[in-house]
N, C-alpha and C positions, 0 to 999 in steps of 0.2 A: 145506221149509220145519219148525222146527222147531217140532213141537204145543204146544210149552210158552207160545211167543208168544198164544196164545189166553186165558192165564190172568192176563194184564198188560192190561184191559179193564174193570175195576175202579175203584171210586172206594174211599176210606177217609175217614167223619168221628167227630170225635169229638163228644157231646154231653154239658152241665153239669150236674146237677140240686144247685142249691145250696139247701139248707133256711138258714133264718135263724129266729132267736126273736128276740122283741121284744113284750113288754105282755103275754106271758101265749098268745102267738100263735105255733105253728107255720107259716110263712109258704115259698114257694117263688118262686125268680127267674124272669120271663118277660123275653123281648125282641119287640116289633113289629117283624114280619122285614120287608126293606125291599128284597125281592127276589124275584122268581118261584123255584121253587113258593111257593103259600101267601104270598104279597105281604099285606102290610097283619094277616093274622095272628100269633097271639101263640102263643111257641114257646116250648121252650129252647134257653140259647145253646148254640150244636153251628154246627161247620163243618167244611171239608176237611183233612185232612190234606195238607202240603207232602212232596213228594219226599224231603228231604232231614229230615227231624224223625222221631223217636220219638212215640209214641203221647201217653206222656205231656205232653213238652215242648208237643207242639201243642193237649192241653188244657190245658193255662195258659195258651200264647199266646191262643189260641181266647176265652177267658174273659175275658182282658184288655181283648182287643183288640174284642169286644162287649160289656162292661159297665164295664171300669176294675178291676176284682179285682183284687189281685194278694195276694202272701203269704198266701193261703189255701191248708192242704192238700187234696188232692183222691186219692180214694181208688177205684180201678180199680173196677166192679161188674160187665157183664158187656157181652157183647157181643151185637149184634141184627143182624139177614142175612136175613129175610124175601125173596124174590125181588122184590119189589112193594112196598117199604116207600118207595121214593123214586120219585116220577114221571119223574123224564131216567131212567134207568137202574139198574144194578146199585150198589148202593151199602152197604157194610157201616160200622157205625157202632158204635163203643165207648162206654159210660157210665160215667162216674165221679159222685162226688157228693161233699159235702163239709154241715157242720153249724159254721155260725156265729155270732155275735152280730151282730146287724144294725147296732145302733148304732156298734158297730166299725168299721161302713166306708159308703166312699161311692161309689154305684155314677153310671154315666155314659153313655149310651148312645154308640157309634161302628159306622163300619161298615156293617156291613148291618141293623144294630138302628136303627130308627127310636125307639125309644123303649125306656125297658127298668121294670121297676115290681116291687113284692113283693106278691103275693098268696095271699091262705089256702089252706093244702094243700085243705082243704076245699071251696073254691071253686073248685081249678084240676080238683082228681078232677071235679069235675062238668062242664066244659069241652070242648069239641072239639077237641081240639090236633090237628095237624097233621103228616103221618106217621105213625111210633108212639111217640110222645113220650108219653100218655099209659100205655103199655106200660112205657115204660123210666121214668117216675116212681114209676110201683107198683111194679117192682124194686128203685129205691134208695130206696123208703118200706121197704117192706119188708127190706130190709140197714140202715136206720137204728134201724128197731124193733128188731131182732136185736140192731145194735150196744149201745143205749143200755143194755138188759139185761146186757150181760156186759164193759160197760166203762163207768168212771164218766166218761163223755166230757160229759154234761150240766153238770155242775159247772164246762165253761169257760163256760157261757153265763149263769149266774149273776155280781152283783153279788161282791167280794170275802168281803163280809158277809152271809150271809141269813138268813132262817129256813125253818125245817122246812116251812113252808104253802106258801113260794114253792120250796121243792127239788121237794115233790108233783107242785104246779101242774106242773112243767116236765115232770116222767115223762109227766103226765097229758093235755097238750097235741100230745108225740112219740107217747103209746101211745092215743090217742083211738080209737076212742069210750071204750076201756076207764077205768074208773073204779078207784081204789085207795083201798082202805080204811084210813083215816085212822090209826087205832089201829097196823094190821097193819103200815102203811109205817112208821110214826117207828119202828116196835120192831127190825123189821129192818135200816133204815138206823142205828142207834145202836149196834146189835148189830156192826155190822161195826168197830166202834172208827175208820172213817176222817173222823170230824168233830169239830174241833175248838171245843168249848164256850167261846167267847169271856168270858164272862159279862159279857156288855152284850144291852140291849134295845134295840128301835125306839122313835126319837125322833122326835114331830111325825106320828101314828098317831090317829087319830078311835078307835079300838077301845084294848083291852087292847095294851100292846107287848107282843110276842114275843120269844125269847132267839136271840142271834143267834150262827148258825157259822159257820165256815169249813172249804173240804174241806184233807186233811192229805194233800200230795203227797207227802211222804217217807216216810209213813208208810203209803201205801197201794202206793210201789216197793220197801219192805221186805219186804211182805206178800207181795206177787210172787213176789220172791223165794223166798217159802220155800214158794210151790205155792197161793197164799192167790186164789179164784174172786170175781169179784163179780157178785153175782145178783140181780137187782129179782124 
């Protein structure tokens, strides 16, 4: 007998950590599991990889089958292979993550997901999650916090026209509990010359209207080609 056959007794899964931003708060998408193990527990949306699909295809399929989400950019973060991470046997999982604007997507529970919901990251980190989902969430959250400091991904979560306060609130929601000095943050952001002053102010607000800006995507691409480094 070929000893290599012993290595074909493992299962592979994918787990998706979908961060969503809405109303100044960072959330993560959870499903209520509808099968054992951990039936009725809230968990990250994940499931088994089929024999005829690659990891990335599996991540997109599983996310869509469990939550209805599609057309979401997923980035691979890390693999998790602790021997006892799954009660049914040896299961290795590969984690993917994304950051989306909640209002732009509709979620629906299906397949093994009995329910699906957005929950504050702060609250989820206090929960007892099944498998090693807390470890997976923490790894993806660390990845996200590094990403928003080095790439202008946060601008995608704001309306086309935004204030500097809204921009700072976004970064603080992701980098919590860190607070950013208002004066230094604005000075640094404006010095990058990536914002277009629209010469407009907010309308219909009770406080003094603030100036509105938009992100100059073309300028950013130009700067990157010249070696520019985005750093918050």
